[in-house]
C-alpha positions as CSV (number, residue, x, y, z in Angstrom):
1,X,-39.2,-22.9,-45.7
2,X,-38.4,-19.2,-46.2
3,X,-39.8,-18.5,-42.9
4,X,-37.6,-21.0,-41.2
5,X,-34.4,-19.7,-43.0
6,X,-35.1,-16.2,-41.9
7,X,-35.5,-17.4,-38.3
8,X,-32.1,-19.1,-38.4
9,X,-30.5,-15.9,-39.7
10,X,-32.1,-14.0,-36.8
11,X,-30.8,-16.6,-34.4
12,X,-27.3,-16.2,-35.8
13,X,-27.6,-12.5,-35.3
14,X,-28.6,-12.9,-31.7
15,X,-25.7,-15.3,-31.1
16,X,-23.3,-12.7,-32.4
17,X,-24.8,-10.1,-30.0
18,X,-24.6,-12.5,-27.1
19,X,-21.0,-13.4,-27.9
20,X,-20.1,-9.7,-28.0
21,X,-21.8,-9.2,-24.6
22,X,-20.0,-12.2,-23.1
23,X,-16.7,-10.9,-24.5
24,X,-17.4,-7.5,-22.9
25,X,-18.3,-9.1,-19.6
26,X,-15.2,-11.3,-19.8
27,X,-13.0,-8.3,-20.4
28,X,-14.7,-6.6,-17.5
29,X,-14.1,-9.5,-15.2
30,X,-10.5,-9.6,-16.4
31,X,-10.2,-5.9,-15.5
32,X,-11.6,-6.6,-12.1
33,X,-9.4,-9.6,-11.4
34,X,-6.1,-8.5,-12.9
35,X,-6.3,-4.8,-12.5
36,X,-8.0,-4.9,-9.1
37,X,-5.3,-7.3,-7.8
38,X,-2.6,-5.0,-9.1
39,X,-4.2,-2.0,-7.5
40,X,-4.7,-3.8,-4.2
41,X,-1.0,-4.9,-4.1
42,X,0.1,-1.3,-4.9
43,X,-2.2,0.0,-2.2
44,X,-0.8,-2.4,0.3
45,X,2.8,-1.3,-0.6
46,X,1.8,2.4,-0.2
47,X,0.1,1.7,3.2
48,X,3.2,-0.1,4.5
49,X,5.3,2.8,3.4
50,X,3.2,5.4,5.2
51,X,2.8,3.2,8.3
52,X,6.6,2.9,8.6
53,X,7.0,6.6,7.9
54,X,4.5,7.6,10.5
55,X,6.1,5.4,13.2
56,X,9.5,6.7,12.3
57,X,8.3,10.2,12.5
58,X,6.6,9.7,15.8
59,X,9.8,8.3,17.3
60,X,11.2,11.8,17.2
61,X,8.8,12.8,19.9
62,X,10.6,10.5,22.3
63,X,13.9,12.4,21.9
64,X,14.8,13.8,25.3
65,X,17.3,16.5,24.2
66,X,15.3,19.8,24.5
67,X,17.6,21.5,22.0
68,X,16.4,19.2,19.2
69,X,13.4,20.5,17.2
70,X,11.1,17.5,17.5
71,X,8.7,18.6,14.7
72,X,11.6,19.1,12.2
73,X,13.1,15.8,13.1
74,X,9.8,14.0,12.9
75,X,9.2,15.2,9.3
76,X,12.7,14.4,8.3
77,X,12.4,10.8,9.6
78,X,9.0,10.3,8.0
79,X,10.2,11.4,4.6
80,X,13.4,9.4,4.9
81,X,11.5,6.2,5.8
82,X,8.9,6.7,3.1
83,X,11.7,7.1,0.5
84,X,13.0,3.6,1.4
85,X,9.8,2.1,-0.1
86,X,8.5,1.7,-3.6
87,X,4.9,1.4,-5.0
88,X,4.4,-0.8,-8.0
89,X,8.2,-1.0,-8.4
90,X,8.5,2.8,-8.5
91,X,10.4,4.5,-5.7
92,X,8.5,7.0,-3.6
93,X,9.7,10.5,-4.1
94,X,9.6,13.4,-1.7
95,X,6.8,15.4,-3.5
96,X,4.5,12.4,-3.2
97,X,4.6,12.6,0.7
98,X,2.7,15.2,2.8
99,X,3.3,15.5,6.5
100,X,0.8,16.9,9.0
101,X,2.1,17.8,12.5
102,X,-0.7,20.0,13.7
103,X,-1.7,17.8,16.7
104,X,0.7,17.5,19.7
105,X,3.0,14.5,19.6
106,X,1.2,13.2,16.5
107,X,2.2,12.9,12.9
108,X,0.1,12.0,9.8
109,X,1.8,10.9,6.6
110,X,-0.1,10.9,3.3
111,X,1.1,9.4,0.1
112,X,-0.4,10.6,-3.2
113,X,1.0,8.6,-6.1
114,X,0.9,9.2,-9.9
115,X,-1.8,7.7,-12.0
116,X,-1.0,4.0,-12.4
117,X,-1.8,2.6,-16.0
118,X,-4.2,-0.3,-16.0
119,X,-4.4,-3.1,-18.5
120,X,-7.8,-4.7,-19.2
121,X,-9.7,-1.9,-17.6
122,X,-8.8,0.4,-20.6
123,X,-11.3,-1.6,-22.6
124,X,-14.1,-0.3,-20.4
125,X,-12.8,3.2,-20.4
126,X,-10.7,3.2,-17.2
127,X,-7.1,3.7,-18.4
128,X,-5.5,4.7,-15.1
129,X,-6.1,4.9,-11.3
130,X,-4.3,6.8,-8.6
131,X,-3.0,5.2,-5.4
132,X,-3.4,7.1,-2.1
133,X,-2.6,6.0,1.5
134,X,-2.4,7.7,4.9
135,X,-1.3,6.8,8.4
136,X,-1.2,8.5,11.7
137,X,1.1,7.7,14.7
138,X,1.6,9.4,18.0
139,X,3.7,9.2,21.1
140,X,1.5,8.6,24.1
141,X,1.9,8.3,27.9
142,X,2.3,4.9,29.5
143,X,2.9,3.7,33.0
144,X,5.6,1.1,32.4
145,X,9.3,0.7,31.9
146,X,11.5,-2.3,31.7
147,X,15.1,-3.1,32.7
148,X,15.1,-0.5,35.5
149,X,18.2,-0.3,37.7
150,X,17.7,-1.0,41.4
151,X,18.1,2.7,42.1
152,X,15.3,5.1,43.2
153,X,16.0,8.8,43.1
154,X,13.9,11.7,44.4
155,X,12.6,13.9,41.6
156,X,14.3,17.3,41.8
157,X,12.8,20.1,43.9
158,X,13.5,23.8,44.7
159,X,15.9,23.6,47.6
160,X,15.4,26.7,49.8
161,X,17.5,28.0,52.7
162,X,16.3,27.2,56.2
163,X,15.9,30.6,57.9
164,X,17.7,31.9,59.8
165,X,20.8,30.2,58.3
166,X,23.3,29.4,61.0
167,X,27.0,28.8,60.3
168,X,26.8,25.8,62.6
169,X,24.1,24.1,60.4
170,X,25.2,21.1,58.5
171,X,25.7,21.8,54.8
172,X,22.7,19.8,53.8
173,X,20.5,22.1,56.0
174,X,21.9,25.3,54.6
175,X,20.6,24.4,51.1
176,X,21.1,26.3,47.9
177,X,18.3,28.5,46.6
178,X,18.9,27.4,43.0
179,X,17.6,23.9,43.8
180,X,20.7,21.9,43.0
181,X,23.7,20.8,45.0
182,X,26.8,23.0,45.2
183,X,30.5,22.3,45.2
184,X,32.5,22.8,48.4
185,X,35.5,23.9,46.3
186,X,39.0,22.7,47.1
187,X,37.8,19.9,49.5
188,X,39.2,16.6,48.4
189,X,37.1,13.7,49.7
190,X,37.1,10.0,49.2
191,X,33.3,9.9,49.2
192,X,32.9,12.9,46.9
193,X,32.0,13.5,43.3
194,X,34.4,13.5,40.4
195,X,35.2,17.0,39.0
196,X,35.3,16.3,35.2
197,X,37.7,19.2,34.9
198,X,40.4,17.9,37.2
199,X,39.6,14.2,37.7
200,X,39.6,14.9,41.5
201,X,36.8,14.1,43.8
202,X,35.3,17.0,45.6
203,X,32.8,17.1,48.5
204,X,29.3,18.1,47.5
205,X,26.3,19.1,49.6
206,X,24.0,16.2,50.2
207,X,20.7,18.0,50.5
208,X,17.5,16.7,51.9
209,X,13.9,17.7,51.3
210,X,12.6,19.9,54.1
211,X,8.8,20.0,54.2
212,X,7.4,23.5,54.5
213,X,10.6,25.0,53.2
214,X,11.5,23.2,50.0
215,X,9.1,23.1,47.0
216,X,8.4,20.3,44.6
217,X,4.8,20.6,43.3
218,X,4.0,24.3,43.6
219,X,0.4,24.2,42.5
220,X,-0.3,20.7,43.9
221,X,-1.4,19.3,40.6
222,X,0.8,16.2,40.8
223,X,3.2,17.3,38.0
224,X,6.2,18.3,40.0
225,X,6.8,21.9,38.8
226,X,10.5,21.8,39.8
227,X,11.2,18.2,38.8
228,X,13.8,17.0,36.4
229,X,13.2,18.0,32.8
230,X,11.5,21.3,33.7
231,X,12.8,24.8,32.9
232,X,13.2,25.6,36.6
233,X,17.0,25.6,36.5
234,X,17.6,26.9,33.0
235,X,20.5,29.4,33.1
236,X,21.9,28.0,36.4
237,X,25.6,28.1,36.5
238,X,26.2,30.9,34.1
239,X,28.9,29.9,31.7
240,X,29.8,26.7,33.6
241,X,28.9,23.9,31.2
242,X,28.7,21.4,34.1
243,X,25.8,23.3,35.7
244,X,24.2,25.3,32.8
245,X,21.9,22.7,31.3
246,X,18.7,23.2,29.3
247,X,15.8,21.4,31.0
248,X,18.4,19.5,33.0
249,X,19.5,17.5,30.0
250,X,23.0,16.3,30.8
251,X,22.9,17.5,34.4
252,X,25.0,15.4,36.8
253,X,23.1,13.7,39.6
254,X,23.9,11.1,42.2
255,X,22.8,7.5,41.7
256,X,24.4,6.0,44.8
257,X,26.7,7.3,47.5
258,X,29.1,4.5,48.5
259,X,30.7,6.3,51.5
260,X,31.0,4.0,54.4
261,X,29.8,6.7,56.8
262,X,26.6,7.1,54.9
263,X,25.8,3.5,54.1
264,X,25.2,2.3,50.6
265,X,22.6,5.0,49.8
266,X,22.8,8.5,51.1
267,X,20.0,10.9,52.1
268,X,17.1,10.5,49.7
269,X,18.7,7.9,47.3
270,X,17.4,4.4,47.8
271,X,18.0,0.9,46.6
272,X,14.7,-0.9,45.7
273,X,13.5,-4.2,44.4
274,X,10.5,-6.2,43.4
275,X,10.7,-8.0,46.7
276,X,12.1,-7.0,50.1
277,X,14.9,-9.5,49.5
278,X,15.9,-7.8,46.3
279,X,16.0,-4.4,48.0
280,X,18.1,-5.6,50.9
281,X,20.4,-8.1,49.3
282,X,23.8,-6.8,48.1
283,X,24.2,-9.8,45.8
284,X,20.8,-9.2,44.1
285,X,21.5,-5.5,43.7
286,X,25.0,-6.3,42.3
287,X,23.5,-8.6,39.7
288,X,20.8,-6.2,38.6
289,X,23.4,-3.4,38.2
290,X,25.9,-5.5,36.1
291,X,23.3,-7.4,34.2
292,X,19.8,-6.1,34.9
293,X,16.8,-8.4,34.8
294,X,14.1,-6.9,32.5
295,X,11.0,-7.2,34.6
296,X,8.6,-4.3,34.0
297,X,8.2,-1.6,36.7
298,X,5.1,0.5,36.9
299,X,4.2,4.0,38.0
300,X,1.9,4.0,41.0
301,X,2.9,0.5,42.2
302,X,4.4,0.1,45.7
303,X,7.9,-1.4,45.8
304,X,10.1,-2.4,48.7
305,X,13.0,0.1,49.4
306,X,16.1,0.0,51.4
307,X,18.6,2.7,52.6
308,X,21.3,0.1,52.2
309,X,20.7,-2.5,54.9
310,X,22.9,-5.5,53.9
311,X,23.9,-3.9,50.6
312,X,27.6,-3.1,51.2
313,X,29.7,-0.7,49.1
314,X,32.2,-3.5,48.6
315,X,29.5,-5.5,46.8
316,X,28.0,-2.7,44.8
317,X,31.1,-0.8,43.7
318,X,32.5,-3.5,41.5
319,X,29.1,-4.0,39.8
320,X,29.1,-0.3,38.7
321,X,32.7,-0.7,37.5
322,X,31.6,-3.7,35.4
323,X,28.7,-1.7,33.8
324,X,31.0,1.2,33.0
325,X,33.5,-1.2,31.6
326,X,31.0,-2.4,28.9
327,X,31.8,0.9,27.1
328,X,35.0,1.9,28.9
329,X,36.4,4.5,26.5
330,X,33.2,6.6,26.3
331,X,33.1,10.0,28.2
332,X,30.5,12.6,28.8
333,X,31.3,16.0,27.2
334,X,29.8,18.9,29.1
335,X,30.5,21.4,26.3
336,X,28.7,19.5,23.6
337,X,26.3,17.7,26.0
338,X,27.0,14.5,24.2
339,X,28.9,11.2,24.7
340,X,32.3,11.0,23.1
341,X,34.2,7.9,21.9
342,X,31.5,5.3,22.5
343,X,31.8,1.9,21.0
344,X,28.1,1.8,20.2
345,X,26.1,3.5,17.4
346,X,23.4,6.1,17.9
347,X,20.7,3.6,16.9
348,X,17.7,5.8,17.8
349,X,19.3,9.0,16.3
350,X,18.6,10.9,19.5
351,X,22.2,12.0,20.1
352,X,22.9,9.0,22.4
353,X,24.8,5.8,21.8
354,X,23.0,2.5,22.3
355,X,25.4,1.9,25.1
356,X,25.0,-0.3,28.3
357,X,26.0,2.9,30.2
358,X,22.6,4.4,29.3
359,X,20.4,3.0,32.0
360,X,16.9,3.5,33.4
361,X,16.3,4.5,37.0
362,X,13.1,5.2,39.0
363,X,12.1,8.5,40.4
364,X,9.7,9.3,43.2
365,X,7.9,12.3,44.6
366,X,10.0,13.8,47.4
367,X,7.0,15.4,49.1
368,X,5.0,12.2,49.6
369,X,7.5,9.3,49.6
370,X,10.0,8.2,52.2
371,X,9.0,11.0,54.6
372,X,10.1,9.1,57.8
373,X,12.7,6.7,59.0
374,X,10.1,3.9,59.3
375,X,9.1,4.1,55.6
376,X,10.3,1.1,53.6
377,X,8.3,1.2,50.4
378,X,8.3,3.6,47.4
379,X,5.8,4.5,44.7
380,X,7.4,5.8,41.5
381,X,6.1,8.7,39.5
382,X,8.5,8.5,36.5
383,X,11.4,6.6,35.0
384,X,14.5,8.5,33.8
385,X,17.3,7.7,31.4
386,X,20.8,8.2,32.8
387,X,24.3,8.1,31.4
388,X,26.5,6.5,34.0
389,X,29.6,8.6,34.6
390,X,33.2,7.3,34.6
391,X,34.7,7.0,38.1
392,X,37.7,9.0,39.3
393,X,41.1,7.8,37.9
394,X,42.5,4.9,39.9
395,X,39.3,4.4,41.9
396,X,37.7,1.0,41.2
397,X,36.7,-2.2,42.8
398,X,35.5,-2.9,46.3
399,X,37.8,-0.4,48.0
400,X,36.5,2.6,45.8
401,X,34.0,4.6,47.8
402,X,33.5,7.4,45.2
403,X,29.9,8.1,44.6
404,X,28.2,6.8,41.5
405,X,27.0,9.7,39.4
406,X,25.2,10.0,36.1
407,X,23.7,12.5,33.6
408,X,20.0,13.0,33.3
409,X,18.8,12.2,29.8
410,X,15.1,12.8,30.1
411,X,12.3,10.3,30.5
412,X,11.9,7.0,28.8
413,X,9.6,5.5,26.4
414,X,7.7,2.8,28.2
415,X,6.7,-0.7,27.3
416,X,3.1,-1.9,27.0
417,X,-0.1,0.0,27.1
418,X,-1.2,2.8,29.4
419,X,-3.7,2.4,32.1
420,X,-3.5,3.4,35.7
421,X,-1.3,6.3,36.7
422,X,1.1,7.5,34.1
423,X,4.4,9.3,34.4
424,X,4.2,12.8,33.1
425,X,6.9,12.2,30.5
426,X,6.9,8.5,30.0
427,X,5.9,7.8,26.4
428,X,5.7,5.1,23.8
429,X,4.9,5.2,20.0
430,X,1.7,3.9,18.6
431,X,0.1,3.7,15.2
432,X,-3.5,4.9,15.6
433,X,-4.8,5.2,12.0
């Protein structure tokens, strides 16, 4: 009997030990379930914050204005967007964010949060845990752009004099060594360009690419050493704000010449389409100018082109008026190199309004495309953003033959992945880590 009583006491002692162990395990499981769930939720919040911050920062690499410091803007955007988030109901503060910009066109954002107090895990000796997260985004090259205007322009080249220069040569054959058109001062012309200073139209040289004389790709590496966006013309024009542009940002260029004597498109400026009917139909071109279809155009793909056959100035001119009228009060300011009085906000914070007058046009290599009168196809090597200029006062509608001009705004972020040939400055943002 005594032996049995002692055994029962020992059994009660074992039961107490087992209950203590089970309680400890239950607390451990609670710590895993409750605290781990809380940590996982906080980690997800932190990751969303750095993902958004990295993408916002990388968007700064798409800014075209060469005077904007992209790295400074990228860090500012990343910190701003991180600060819009909270982790475990606590707002992210600036010291918790680290930004790495050591790789070209790439930003890494790292969040290091304070120690987060745990609940049940304290019972097993784990009172707090830190939350960390990191994300990397980059701007990378792509080969696509959408909503492209039916306008194809030659990328810019160094336009050299044909020697010996003869006074009887046509102006386009005399050229200008600086690689850009020149004013023929004082000549008022119905088919000219608007002088922003006077509101008058003035005749300008319509130059052509002369093989063996003019230069586009000096080292033949396919990059276009004298193309738009390069430093080849920095300092051109001295103190004249119309001509002196850094990396051509804000430089005035011709989109279409509507002079009846030159047809719809003059010299190297072509209409194009996804089909030959698009390229040669004035009605199709008109519709794509006033309300562009948003098919995707691709670098390296062959597209039909037209020097204006069937596309009359009377059809095209009102379409440009309509597009300009979408933001009619806005004007380009050559002194500030910005748009004034737009009805649209600067959504992308790149110094440009989100205006219908900011359009996309195609560019092609002047050395290798449209080299003869029988050519009727084009292969693009880039897509450029353009601000469409206002037209001369009193000149509008089908009777207005003033040329359509615009301001070069750099190259565009593409749509879709890369693959195939890529434009040298066509980029899109991607989260890579």
